[in-house]
N, CA, C and O atoms as CSV, one atom per row, in Angstrom:
chain,resi,resn,atom,element,x,y,z
A,1,MET,N,N,135.810,-41.578,86.493
A,1,MET,CA,C,135.433,-41.703,88.015
A,1,MET,C,C,134.078,-40.426,87.338
A,1,MET,O,O,132.865,-40.621,87.422
A,2,PHE,N,N,134.560,-39.522,86.877
A,2,PHE,CA,C,133.457,-38.559,85.954
A,2,PHE,C,C,132.403,-39.638,85.248
A,2,PHE,O,O,131.234,-39.882,85.548
A,3,ARG,N,N,133.232,-40.184,84.215
A,3,ARG,CA,C,132.195,-41.020,83.390
A,3,ARG,C,C,131.334,-41.956,83.892
A,3,ARG,O,O,130.258,-42.305,83.407
A,4,TRP,N,N,131.986,-42.434,85.120
A,4,TRP,CA,C,130.920,-42.972,86.017
A,4,TRP,C,C,129.669,-42.811,86.391
A,4,TRP,O,O,128.663,-43.508,86.261
A,5,LEU,N,N,129.953,-41.431,87.046
A,5,LEU,CA,C,129.132,-40.571,87.756
A,5,LEU,C,C,128.102,-40.056,86.624
A,5,LEU,O,O,126.901,-39.937,86.865
A,6,PHE,N,N,128.638,-39.780,85.450
A,6,PHE,CA,C,127.513,-39.253,84.427
A,6,PHE,C,C,126.554,-40.411,83.703
A,6,PHE,O,O,125.562,-40.168,83.016
A,7,VAL,N,N,127.070,-41.679,84.010
A,7,VAL,CA,C,126.254,-42.712,83.525
A,7,VAL,C,C,125.078,-42.843,84.539
A,7,VAL,O,O,123.938,-42.973,84.093
A,8,VAL,N,N,125.337,-42.809,86.117
A,8,VAL,CA,C,124.384,-42.780,87.110
A,8,VAL,C,C,123.567,-41.595,86.862
A,8,VAL,O,O,122.356,-41.753,87.016
A,9,PHE,N,N,123.901,-40.662,86.576
A,9,PHE,CA,C,122.940,-39.761,86.430
A,9,PHE,C,C,122.269,-39.603,85.210
A,9,PHE,O,O,121.276,-38.876,85.161
A,10,VAL,N,N,122.639,-40.127,84.325
A,10,VAL,CA,C,121.855,-40.571,83.071
A,10,VAL,C,C,120.372,-41.855,83.749
A,10,VAL,O,O,119.153,-41.690,83.705
A,11,ILE,N,N,120.873,-42.586,84.093
A,11,ILE,CA,C,120.118,-43.494,84.697
A,11,ILE,C,C,118.703,-43.208,85.588
A,11,ILE,O,O,117.537,-43.528,85.357
A,12,LEU,N,N,119.251,-42.551,86.575
A,12,LEU,CA,C,118.463,-41.986,87.294
A,12,LEU,C,C,117.525,-40.895,87.060
A,12,LEU,O,O,116.493,-40.761,87.716
A,13,SER,N,N,117.993,-39.898,85.855
A,13,SER,CA,C,117.116,-39.205,85.077
A,13,SER,C,C,116.278,-39.928,84.610
A,13,SER,O,O,115.075,-39.689,84.716
A,14,LEU,N,N,116.742,-40.908,84.030
A,14,LEU,CA,C,115.516,-41.830,83.228
A,14,LEU,C,C,114.291,-42.146,83.944
A,14,LEU,O,O,113.117,-41.980,83.613
A,15,LEU,N,N,114.899,-42.720,85.176
A,15,LEU,CA,C,114.288,-43.472,86.419
A,15,LEU,C,C,113.077,-42.515,86.490
A,15,LEU,O,O,111.924,-42.734,86.121
A,16,LEU,N,N,113.574,-41.467,87.018
A,16,LEU,CA,C,112.572,-40.182,87.785
A,16,LEU,C,C,111.782,-39.774,86.233
A,16,LEU,O,O,110.605,-39.418,86.290
A,17,VAL,N,N,112.169,-39.812,85.477
A,17,VAL,CA,C,111.186,-39.068,84.202
A,17,VAL,C,C,109.810,-40.726,83.773
A,17,VAL,O,O,108.629,-40.581,83.457
A,18,ALA,N,N,110.420,-41.830,83.903
A,18,ALA,CA,C,109.550,-42.732,83.552
A,18,ALA,C,C,108.534,-43.171,85.106
A,18,ALA,O,O,107.660,-44.037,85.090
A,19,CYS,N,N,108.807,-42.579,85.999
A,19,CYS,CA,C,108.200,-42.873,87.219
A,19,CYS,C,C,107.269,-41.496,87.605
A,19,CYS,O,O,106.924,-41.148,88.734
A,20,GLY,N,N,106.955,-40.783,86.222
A,20,GLY,CA,C,106.126,-39.562,86.389
A,20,GLY,C,C,106.564,-38.287,87.286
A,20,GLY,O,O,105.750,-37.497,87.764
A,21,GLY,N,N,107.968,-38.202,87.445
A,21,GLY,CA,C,108.521,-37.512,88.600
A,21,GLY,C,C,108.971,-36.307,87.960
A,21,GLY,O,O,109.862,-35.644,88.491
A,22,GLY,N,N,108.368,-35.902,86.711
A,22,GLY,CA,C,108.930,-34.815,85.807
A,22,GLY,C,C,108.351,-33.526,86.282
A,22,GLY,O,O,109.015,-32.490,86.296
A,23,GLY,N,N,106.800,-33.614,86.768
A,23,GLY,CA,C,106.658,-32.350,87.311
A,23,GLY,C,C,105.743,-31.336,86.466
A,23,GLY,O,O,105.260,-30.261,86.819
A,24,GLU,N,N,105.665,-31.944,85.364
A,24,GLU,CA,C,104.632,-30.889,84.417
A,24,GLU,C,C,103.457,-31.324,84.627
A,24,GLU,O,O,103.132,-32.359,85.208
A,25,ALA,N,N,102.497,-30.159,83.928
A,25,ALA,CA,C,101.042,-30.548,84.411
A,25,ALA,C,C,100.535,-31.559,84.023
A,25,ALA,O,O,100.829,-32.075,82.944
A,26,GLY,N,N,99.627,-32.051,84.884
A,26,GLY,CA,C,98.900,-33.313,84.689
A,26,GLY,C,C,99.184,-34.457,85.169
A,26,GLY,O,O,98.559,-35.511,85.051
A,27,SER,N,N,100.576,-34.142,85.965
A,27,SER,CA,C,101.158,-34.989,86.973
A,27,SER,C,C,101.101,-34.841,88.489
A,27,SER,O,O,101.994,-35.203,89.254
A,28,GLY,N,N,99.987,-34.287,88.824
A,28,GLY,CA,C,99.952,-33.660,90.071
A,28,GLY,C,C,100.063,-32.449,90.121
A,28,GLY,O,O,99.274,-32.062,90.984
A,29,ALA,N,N,100.937,-31.080,89.409
A,29,ALA,CA,C,101.846,-30.158,89.658
A,29,ALA,C,C,100.238,-29.314,90.168
A,29,ALA,O,O,99.067,-29.499,89.835
A,30,GLY,N,N,100.797,-28.515,90.953
A,30,GLY,CA,C,99.914,-27.013,91.465
A,30,GLY,C,C,98.909,-27.811,92.113
A,30,GLY,O,O,98.520,-28.913,91.727
A,31,ASN,N,N,98.504,-27.160,93.155
A,31,ASN,CA,C,96.955,-27.378,93.687
A,31,ASN,C,C,96.029,-27.635,93.125
A,31,ASN,O,O,95.979,-27.349,91.929
A,32,SER,N,N,94.654,-28.438,93.927
A,32,SER,CA,C,93.847,-28.713,93.681
A,32,SER,C,C,92.700,-27.692,92.720
A,32,SER,O,O,92.168,-27.984,91.649
A,33,ALA,N,N,92.616,-26.944,93.201
A,33,ALA,CA,C,92.158,-25.659,92.127
A,33,ALA,C,C,92.635,-25.160,91.142
A,33,ALA,O,O,91.919,-24.592,90.317
A,34,GLN,N,N,93.796,-25.249,91.027
A,34,GLN,CA,C,94.581,-25.121,90.000
A,34,GLN,C,C,94.533,-26.272,88.769
A,34,GLN,O,O,94.581,-25.811,87.629
A,35,ARG,N,N,94.451,-27.573,88.897
A,35,ARG,CA,C,94.067,-28.397,88.640
A,35,ARG,C,C,93.041,-28.736,88.176
A,35,ARG,O,O,93.074,-29.475,87.191
A,36,GLY,N,N,91.858,-28.340,88.693
A,36,GLY,CA,C,90.188,-27.841,88.599
A,36,GLY,C,C,90.182,-26.947,87.533
A,36,GLY,O,O,89.613,-27.250,86.485
A,37,GLN,N,N,90.782,-25.819,87.685
A,37,GLN,CA,C,90.593,-25.004,86.412
A,37,GLN,C,C,91.067,-25.376,84.994
A,37,GLN,O,O,90.478,-25.342,83.914
A,38,ALA,N,N,92.214,-25.711,85.308
A,38,ALA,CA,C,92.883,-26.436,83.703
A,38,ALA,C,C,91.715,-27.651,83.550
A,38,ALA,O,O,91.447,-28.057,82.419
A,39,LEU,N,N,91.244,-28.039,84.367
A,39,LEU,CA,C,90.083,-29.406,83.599
A,39,LEU,C,C,89.011,-28.579,83.136
A,39,LEU,O,O,88.508,-28.829,82.040
A,40,PHE,N,N,88.508,-27.420,83.980
A,40,PHE,CA,C,87.718,-26.829,83.453
A,40,PHE,C,C,87.424,-26.241,82.276
A,40,PHE,O,O,86.394,-26.253,81.601
A,41,GLU,N,N,88.749,-25.590,82.085
A,41,GLU,CA,C,89.045,-25.246,80.779
A,41,GLU,C,C,89.117,-25.921,79.425
A,41,GLU,O,O,89.357,-25.339,78.368
A,42,LYS,N,N,88.849,-27.403,79.598
A,42,LYS,CA,C,89.229,-28.251,78.645
A,42,LYS,C,C,88.313,-28.464,77.649
A,42,LYS,O,O,87.261,-28.531,78.285
A,43,THR,N,N,88.032,-28.618,76.455
A,43,THR,CA,C,87.231,-28.775,76.015
A,43,THR,C,C,86.491,-30.164,75.376
A,43,THR,O,O,85.458,-30.401,74.750
A,44,THR,N,N,87.690,-30.973,75.931
A,44,THR,CA,C,86.688,-32.430,76.526
A,44,THR,C,C,87.477,-33.346,77.660
A,44,THR,O,O,88.692,-33.312,77.855
A,45,LEU,N,N,86.682,-34.031,78.246
A,45,LEU,CA,C,87.617,-34.628,79.528
A,45,LEU,C,C,87.283,-35.968,79.538
A,45,LEU,O,O,86.120,-36.188,79.201
A,46,GLY,N,N,87.897,-36.845,79.799
A,46,GLY,CA,C,87.870,-38.093,80.030
A,46,GLY,C,C,88.357,-38.743,79.154
A,46,GLY,O,O,89.011,-38.175,78.278
A,47,PRO,N,N,88.117,-40.531,79.146
A,47,PRO,CA,C,88.455,-41.456,77.685
A,47,PRO,C,C,87.488,-41.172,77.097
A,47,PRO,O,O,87.931,-41.157,75.948
A,48,ASN,N,N,86.165,-40.857,77.000
A,48,ASN,CA,C,85.281,-40.933,76.090
A,48,ASN,C,C,84.990,-39.261,75.399
A,48,ASN,O,O,84.005,-39.041,74.694
A,49,SER,N,N,86.050,-38.149,75.754
A,49,SER,CA,C,85.408,-37.039,75.193
A,49,SER,C,C,84.550,-36.588,75.572
A,49,SER,O,O,83.814,-35.963,74.808
A,50,ALA,N,N,84.266,-36.705,76.912
A,50,ALA,CA,C,82.644,-36.113,77.191
A,50,ALA,C,C,83.210,-34.573,77.082
A,50,ALA,O,O,84.396,-34.244,77.060
A,51,PRO,N,N,81.762,-33.491,77.003
A,51,PRO,CA,C,82.007,-32.117,76.847
A,51,PRO,C,C,82.681,-31.439,77.886
A,51,PRO,O,O,82.189,-31.524,79.010
A,52,GLY,N,N,83.556,-30.881,77.751
A,52,GLY,CA,C,84.144,-29.921,78.877
A,52,GLY,C,C,83.201,-29.259,79.354
A,52,GLY,O,O,82.042,-29.199,78.942
A,53,CYS,N,N,83.886,-28.510,80.639
A,53,CYS,CA,C,82.633,-27.639,81.189
A,53,CYS,C,C,82.488,-26.509,80.614
A,53,CYS,O,O,81.381,-26.062,80.313
A,54,LEU,N,N,83.623,-25.894,80.388
A,54,LEU,CA,C,83.586,-24.327,79.675
A,54,LEU,C,C,82.439,-24.273,78.593
A,54,LEU,O,O,81.647,-23.348,78.422
A,55,THR,N,N,82.520,-25.470,77.896
A,55,THR,CA,C,81.850,-25.626,76.651
A,55,THR,C,C,80.644,-25.253,76.916
A,55,THR,O,O,80.187,-24.528,76.032
A,56,CYS,N,N,79.688,-25.531,78.092
A,56,CYS,CA,C,78.513,-25.466,78.169
A,56,CYS,C,C,78.174,-24.178,79.503
A,56,CYS,O,O,77.036,-23.717,79.588
A,57,HIS,N,N,79.059,-23.805,80.270
A,57,HIS,CA,C,78.872,-23.036,81.605
A,57,HIS,C,C,79.697,-22.043,81.212
A,57,HIS,O,O,80.864,-22.300,80.920
A,58,SER,N,N,79.319,-21.086,81.168
A,58,SER,CA,C,80.093,-19.431,81.464
A,58,SER,C,C,80.846,-18.988,82.994
A,58,SER,O,O,80.789,-19.446,84.135
A,59,ARG,N,N,81.129,-18.540,82.737
A,59,ARG,CA,C,82.304,-17.847,83.965
A,59,ARG,C,C,81.837,-16.245,84.190
A,59,ARG,O,O,82.318,-15.502,85.046
A,60,GLU,N,N,80.620,-15.827,83.071
A,60,GLU,CA,C,80.682,-14.528,83.274
A,60,GLU,C,C,79.064,-14.633,83.856
A,60,GLU,O,O,78.262,-15.517,83.553
A,61,PRO,N,N,78.859,-13.647,84.640
A,61,PRO,CA,C,77.538,-13.616,85.337
A,61,PRO,C,C,76.470,-13.052,84.454
A,61,PRO,O,O,76.554,-11.993,83.832
A,62,GLY,N,N,75.580,-13.776,84.466
A,62,GLY,CA,C,74.144,-13.503,83.436
A,62,GLY,C,C,73.984,-14.292,82.362
A,62,GLY,O,O,72.875,-14.583,81.914
A,63,GLN,N,N,75.527,-14.849,81.686
A,63,GLN,CA,C,75.815,-15.036,80.423
A,63,GLN,C,C,75.556,-16.771,80.143
A,63,GLN,O,O,76.516,-17.530,80.278
A,64,THR,N,N,74.230,-17.293,79.760
A,64,THR,CA,C,73.911,-18.619,79.794
A,64,THR,C,C,74.357,-18.998,78.054
A,64,THR,O,O,74.089,-18.456,76.982
A,65,LEU,N,N,75.252,-20.341,78.500
A,65,LEU,CA,C,75.421,-20.995,76.881
A,65,LEU,C,C,74.814,-21.935,76.965
A,65,LEU,O,O,73.807,-21.770,76.277
A,66,VAL,N,N,74.809,-23.137,77.539
A,66,VAL,CA,C,73.986,-24.364,77.422
A,66,VAL,C,C,73.275,-24.177,78.886
A,66,VAL,O,O,72.120,-23.965,79.257
A,67,GLY,N,N,74.323,-24.329,79.422
A,67,GLY,CA,C,73.867,-24.852,81.085
A,67,GLY,C,C,74.288,-23.646,81.939
A,67,GLY,O,O,75.416,-23.200,81.730
A,68,PRO,N,N,73.343,-22.928,83.096
A,68,PRO,CA,C,73.514,-21.778,83.798
A,68,PRO,C,C,75.499,-21.277,84.154
A,68,PRO,O,O,76.502,-21.942,84.412
A,69,SER,N,N,75.288,-20.161,84.015
A,69,SER,CA,C,76.693,-19.301,84.429
A,69,SER,C,C,77.501,-20.334,85.858
A,69,SER,O,O,76.891,-21.335,86.235
A,70,VAL,N,N,78.384,-20.089,86.299
A,70,VAL,CA,C,79.001,-20.446,86.810
A,70,VAL,C,C,79.785,-19.452,87.670
A,70,VAL,O,O,80.563,-19.842,88.540
A,71,ALA,N,N,79.589,-18.312,87.440
A,71,ALA,CA,C,79.927,-16.781,88.102
A,71,ALA,C,C,79.326,-17.004,89.630
A,71,ALA,O,O,78.128,-17.266,89.749
A,72,GLY,N,N,80.149,-16.900,90.757
A,72,GLY,CA,C,79.287,-16.837,91.883
A,72,GLY,C,C,78.794,-18.243,92.595
A,72,GLY,O,O,78.346,-18.244,93.741
A,73,VAL,N,N,78.924,-19.436,91.802
A,73,VAL,CA,C,78.332,-20.356,92.069
A,73,VAL,C,C,78.707,-20.878,93.971
A,73,VAL,O,O,77.897,-21.449,94.701
A,74,ALA,N,N,80.120,-20.462,94.352
A,74,ALA,CA,C,80.287,-20.793,95.598
A,74,ALA,C,C,79.901,-20.245,96.393
A,74,ALA,O,O,80.294,-20.461,97.539
A,75,GLU,N,N,78.973,-19.310,96.113
A,75,GLU,CA,C,78.494,-18.547,96.975
A,75,GLU,C,C,76.772,-19.133,97.481
A,75,GLU,O,O,76.206,-19.114,98.574
A,76,ARG,N,N,76.286,-19.678,95.956
A,76,ARG,CA,C,75.137,-20.037,95.849
A,76,ARG,C,C,74.899,-21.206,96.399
A,76,ARG,O,O,73.909,-21.477,97.078
A,77,ALA,N,N,76.091,-22.170,96.036
A,77,ALA,CA,C,75.805,-23.878,96.365
A,77,ALA,C,C,75.553,-24.396,97.476
A,77,ALA,O,O,75.231,-25.582,97.552
A,78,GLY,N,N,75.629,-23.789,98.296
A,78,GLY,CA,C,75.522,-24.222,99.804
A,78,GLY,C,C,74.467,-23.551,100.106
A,78,GLY,O,O,74.186,-23.680,101.297
A,79,ASN,N,N,73.699,-22.829,99.475
A,79,ASN,CA,C,71.809,-22.701,99.901
A,79,ASN,C,C,71.135,-23.491,98.733
A,79,ASN,O,O,69.921,-23.560,98.925
A,80,THR,N,N,71.388,-23.882,98.007
A,80,THR,CA,C,70.935,-24.733,96.626
A,80,THR,C,C,69.829,-25.892,96.837
A,80,THR,O,O,68.726,-26.154,96.358
A,81,VAL,N,N,70.793,-26.509,97.910
A,81,VAL,CA,C,69.691,-27.918,98.430
A,81,VAL,C,C,69.855,-27.779,99.920
A,81,VAL,O,O,70.974,-27.701,100.428
A,82,SER,N,N,68.972,-27.754,100.477
A,82,SER,CA,C,69.121,-27.805,101.943
A,82,SER,C,C,69.652,-29.122,102.755
A,82,SER,O,O,69.095,-30.201,102.958
A,83,GLY,N,N,70.349,-28.857,102.965
A,83,GLY,CA,C,71.277,-30.291,103.994
A,83,GLY,C,C,72.229,-30.559,103.478
A,83,GLY,O,O,72.913,-31.414,104.040
A,84,GLN,N,N,72.743,-29.967,102.164
A,84,GLN,CA,C,73.850,-29.808,101.390
A,84,GLN,C,C,75.277,-28.819,101.623
A,84,GLN,O,O,75.194,-27.614,101.387
A,85,SER,N,N,76.305,-29.299,102.002
A,85,SER,CA,C,77.213,-28.141,101.834
A,85,SER,C,C,77.455,-27.667,100.737
A,85,SER,O,O,77.090,-28.398,99.816
A,86,ALA,N,N,78.048,-26.489,100.363
A,86,ALA,CA,C,78.334,-25.812,98.674
A,86,ALA,C,C,79.093,-27.095,97.925
A,86,ALA,O,O,78.682,-27.594,96.878
A,87,GLU,N,N,80.204,-27.512,98.608
A,87,GLU,CA,C,80.883,-28.810,98.344
A,87,GLU,C,C,80.108,-30.108,97.566
A,87,GLU,O,O,80.238,-30.673,96.480
A,88,GLU,N,N,79.291,-30.242,98.669
A,88,GLU,CA,C,78.829,-31.386,98.308
A,88,GLU,C,C,77.456,-31.260,97.324
A,88,GLU,O,O,76.982,-32.193,96.676
A,89,TYR,N,N,77.112,-30.346,97.355
A,89,TYR,CA,C,76.323,-29.700,96.016
A,89,TYR,C,C,76.711,-29.617,94.938
A,89,TYR,O,O,75.923,-29.857,94.022
A,90,LEU,N,N,78.173,-29.218,94.631
A,90,LEU,CA,C,78.845,-28.827,93.456
A,90,LEU,C,C,79.419,-30.372,93.363
A,90,LEU,O,O,79.761,-30.571,92.197
A,91,HIS,N,N,79.602,-31.323,94.037
A,91,HIS,CA,C,80.269,-32.815,93.857
A,91,HIS,C,C,79.003,-33.360,93.143
A,91,HIS,O,O,79.084,-33.783,91.990
A,92,ALA,N,N,77.887,-33.349,93.798
A,92,ALA,CA,C,76.458,-34.107,93.287
A,92,ALA,C,C,76.051,-33.612,91.895
A,92,ALA,O,O,75.563,-34.298,90.997
A,93,ALA,N,N,76.320,-32.365,91.871
A,93,ALA,CA,C,75.913,-31.597,90.732
A,93,ALA,C,C,76.885,-32.363,89.253
A,93,ALA,O,O,76.305,-32.407,88.168
A,94,ILE,N,N,78.133,-32.836,89.355
A,94,ILE,CA,C,78.798,-32.952,88.312
A,94,ILE,C,C,78.969,-34.630,88.319
A,94,ILE,O,O,79.611,-35.131,87.395
A,95,VAL,N,N,78.363,-35.541,89.415
A,95,VAL,CA,C,77.907,-36.837,88.981
A,95,VAL,C,C,76.822,-37.337,88.951
A,95,VAL,O,O,76.707,-38.525,88.654
A,96,ASP,N,N,75.474,-36.359,89.328
A,96,ASP,CA,C,74.593,-36.870,89.337
A,96,ASP,C,C,73.309,-35.833,88.774
A,96,ASP,O,O,72.161,-35.765,89.213
A,97,PRO,N,N,74.100,-34.867,87.361
A,97,PRO,CA,C,73.277,-33.823,87.473
A,97,PRO,C,C,71.877,-33.769,87.420
A,97,PRO,O,O,71.139,-32.798,87.592
A,98,GLU,N,N,71.599,-34.966,87.154
A,98,GLU,CA,C,70.067,-35.068,87.397
A,98,GLU,C,C,68.964,-35.036,88.852
A,98,GLU,O,O,67.747,-34.862,88.910
A,99,ALA,N,N,69.904,-35.263,89.844
A,99,ALA,CA,C,69.514,-35.171,91.028
A,99,ALA,C,C,69.071,-33.845,91.626
A,99,ALA,O,O,68.391,-33.671,92.637
A,100,HIS,N,N,69.673,-32.808,90.675
A,100,HIS,CA,C,68.790,-31.180,91.278
A,100,HIS,C,C,68.890,-30.547,90.045
A,100,HIS,O,O,70.050,-30.226,89.785
A,101,VAL,N,N,67.845,-30.178,88.964
A,101,VAL,CA,C,68.129,-28.953,88.087
A,101,VAL,C,C,68.023,-27.703,88.549
A,101,VAL,O,O,67.154,-27.285,89.314
A,102,VAL,N,N,69.289,-26.858,87.880
A,102,VAL,CA,C,68.597,-25.806,88.415
A,102,VAL,C,C,67.444,-24.640,87.917
A,102,VAL,O,O,67.376,-24.438,86.705
A,103,GLU,N,N,66.629,-23.949,88.730
A,103,GLU,CA,C,65.614,-23.501,88.269
A,103,GLU,C,C,65.623,-22.766,86.933
A,103,GLU,O,O,66.601,-22.027,86.819
A,104,GLY,N,N,64.728,-22.775,85.815
A,104,GLY,CA,C,64.991,-22.409,84.542
A,104,GLY,C,C,65.742,-23.192,83.159
A,104,GLY,O,O,65.785,-22.714,82.025
A,105,PHE,N,N,66.289,-24.474,83.583
A,105,PHE,CA,C,66.879,-25.377,82.713
A,105,PHE,C,C,66.182,-26.525,82.910
A,105,PHE,O,O,65.768,-27.005,83.965
A,106,SER,N,N,66.079,-26.974,81.639
A,106,SER,CA,C,65.420,-28.422,81.353
A,106,SER,C,C,66.453,-29.792,81.827
A,106,SER,O,O,67.661,-29.740,81.596
A,107,GLY,N,N,66.009,-30.645,82.308
A,107,GLY,CA,C,66.560,-31.834,82.829
A,107,GLY,C,C,67.014,-32.283,81.530
A,107,GLY,O,O,66.563,-31.891,80.453
A,108,ASN,N,N,68.156,-33.333,81.743
A,108,ASN,CA,C,68.403,-34.390,80.475
A,108,ASN,C,C,69.506,-33.371,79.669
A,108,ASN,O,O,69.665,-33.697,78.493
A,109,ILE,N,N,70.066,-32.530,79.988
A,109,ILE,CA,C,70.460,-31.699,79.285
A,109,ILE,C,C,71.961,-31.922,79.555
A,109,ILE,O,O,72.658,-31.853,78.543
A,110,MET,N,N,72.464,-32.122,80.465
A,110,MET,CA,C,74.295,-32.519,80.979
A,110,MET,C,C,74.479,-33.575,80.978
A,110,MET,O,O,73.753,-34.447,81.454
A,111,TYR,N,N,75.724,-33.726,80.316
A,111,TYR,CA,C,76.170,-35.240,80.413
A,111,TYR,C,C,76.203,-35.745,81.300
A,111,TYR,O,O,76.671,-35.302,82.349
A,112,GLY,N,N,75.770,-36.697,81.147
A,112,GLY,CA,C,75.596,-37.627,83.029
A,112,GLY,C,C,76.774,-38.780,83.211
A,112,GLY,O,O,76.627,-39.561,84.151
A,113,LYS,N,N,77.504,-38.869,82.674
A,113,LYS,CA,C,78.597,-39.769,82.586
A,113,LYS,C,C,79.858,-39.465,83.675
A,113,LYS,O,O,80.707,-40.254,84.089
A,114,TYR,N,N,79.694,-38.235,83.940
A,114,TYR,CA,C,81.202,-37.694,84.289
A,114,TYR,C,C,81.701,-38.830,85.767
A,114,TYR,O,O,82.868,-38.978,86.128
A,115,ALA,N,N,80.988,-39.229,86.150
A,115,ALA,CA,C,81.076,-40.220,87.305
A,115,ALA,C,C,81.936,-41.220,87.162
A,115,ALA,O,O,82.729,-41.694,87.976
A,116,THR,N,N,81.726,-41.487,86.122
A,116,THR,CA,C,83.247,-42.695,85.289
A,116,THR,C,C,83.601,-42.220,84.607
A,116,THR,O,O,84.331,-43.056,84.074
A,117,ASP,N,N,83.720,-41.075,83.903
A,117,ASP,CA,C,84.881,-40.871,82.788
A,117,ASP,C,C,85.919,-40.115,83.899
A,117,ASP,O,O,87.102,-40.409,83.728
A,118,LEU,N,N,85.688,-39.360,84.801
A,118,LEU,CA,C,86.588,-38.893,85.158
A,118,LEU,C,C,86.969,-39.289,86.899
A,118,LEU,O,O,86.005,-39.516,87.630
A,119,THR,N,N,88.179,-39.345,87.402
A,119,THR,CA,C,88.416,-39.974,88.606
A,119,THR,C,C,87.782,-38.986,89.886
A,119,THR,O,O,87.579,-37.773,89.847
A,120,GLU,N,N,87.609,-39.679,90.712
A,120,GLU,CA,C,87.292,-38.931,92.091
A,120,GLU,C,C,88.289,-37.454,92.580
A,120,GLU,O,O,88.035,-36.528,93.351
A,121,GLY,N,N,89.211,-37.698,91.927
A,121,GLY,CA,C,90.267,-36.637,92.565
A,121,GLY,C,C,89.771,-35.556,91.491
A,121,GLY,O,O,89.508,-34.432,91.917
A,122,GLU,N,N,89.638,-35.805,90.232
A,122,GLU,CA,C,89.342,-34.713,89.012
A,122,GLU,C,C,88.563,-34.364,89.676
A,122,GLU,O,O,88.698,-33.284,90.251
A,123,ILE,N,N,87.061,-35.417,89.915
A,123,ILE,CA,C,85.968,-34.300,90.516
A,123,ILE,C,C,86.098,-33.675,91.717
A,123,ILE,O,O,85.031,-33.125,91.989
A,124,ASN,N,N,87.148,-33.463,92.792
A,124,ASN,CA,C,87.344,-33.099,93.687
A,124,ASN,C,C,88.184,-31.848,93.591
A,124,ASN,O,O,88.102,-30.931,94.408
A,125,ASP,N,N,89.048,-31.856,92.485
A,125,ASP,CA,C,89.667,-30.503,91.861
A,125,ASP,C,C,88.651,-29.593,90.891
A,125,ASP,O,O,88.830,-28.416,90.578
A,126,LEU,N,N,87.636,-30.380,90.536
A,126,LEU,CA,C,86.688,-29.242,89.612
A,126,LEU,C,C,85.892,-28.764,90.970
A,126,LEU,O,O,85.816,-27.540,91.080
A,127,VAL,N,N,85.412,-29.374,91.801
A,127,VAL,CA,C,84.917,-28.903,93.074
A,127,VAL,C,C,85.762,-27.570,93.704
A,127,VAL,O,O,85.464,-26.443,94.101
A,128,ALA,N,N,86.755,-28.220,93.583
A,128,ALA,CA,C,87.898,-26.953,94.380
A,128,ALA,C,C,87.785,-25.369,93.457
A,128,ALA,O,O,87.510,-24.253,93.898
A,129,TYR,N,N,88.040,-25.700,92.364
A,129,TYR,CA,C,87.688,-24.671,91.377
A,129,TYR,C,C,86.737,-23.765,91.704
A,129,TYR,O,O,86.882,-22.600,92.074
A,130,LEU,N,N,85.690,-24.438,91.526
A,130,LEU,CA,C,84.583,-23.748,91.493
A,130,LEU,C,C,83.891,-22.816,92.954
A,130,LEU,O,O,83.089,-21.896,93.120
A,131,MET,N,N,84.909,-23.858,93.962
A,131,MET,CA,C,84.463,-23.271,95.466
A,131,MET,C,C,85.307,-21.829,95.322
A,131,MET,O,O,85.131,-21.006,96.220
A,132,THR,N,N,86.293,-21.465,94.131
A,132,THR,CA,C,87.139,-20.591,94.227
A,132,THR,C,C,85.967,-19.198,93.503
A,132,THR,O,O,86.281,-18.031,93.737
A,133,LEU,N,N,84.939,-19.437,92.830
A,133,LEU,CA,C,84.259,-18.711,92.163
A,133,LEU,C,C,83.285,-18.026,92.889
A,133,LEU,O,O,82.181,-18.559,92.777
A,134,LYS,N,N,83.302,-17.189,93.481
A,134,LYS,CA,C,82.621,-16.211,94.646
A,134,LYS,C,C,82.158,-14.938,94.147
A,134,LYS,O,O,81.636,-14.127,94.912
């Protein structure tokens, strides 16, 4: 009887791992802002090894790397483009960076293929994280 239960337990465990039920990071663990922060902090993103956010955007106020600092971006984003909420603006800034170029910065600098390199869920996670930066 014990041997039979052990075999069933091993099979169920293997099935759980094979189906992604392990609960490790990257399998949906944590809330969207936590997943967004993890994405933001990667040096490359997506299947094409696109530059990670942190390689160009500082989280320190007034510190410019390549692009503008994201410190306080949650408060600024809603007032940047008339008619866009902060979330809409941040989403647009990721998927179509040329739609609005921040004053003092040149266009055609930000990588422009995040819309296809990232999933919609990943983009939404990044937006959720950026909305925590007040």
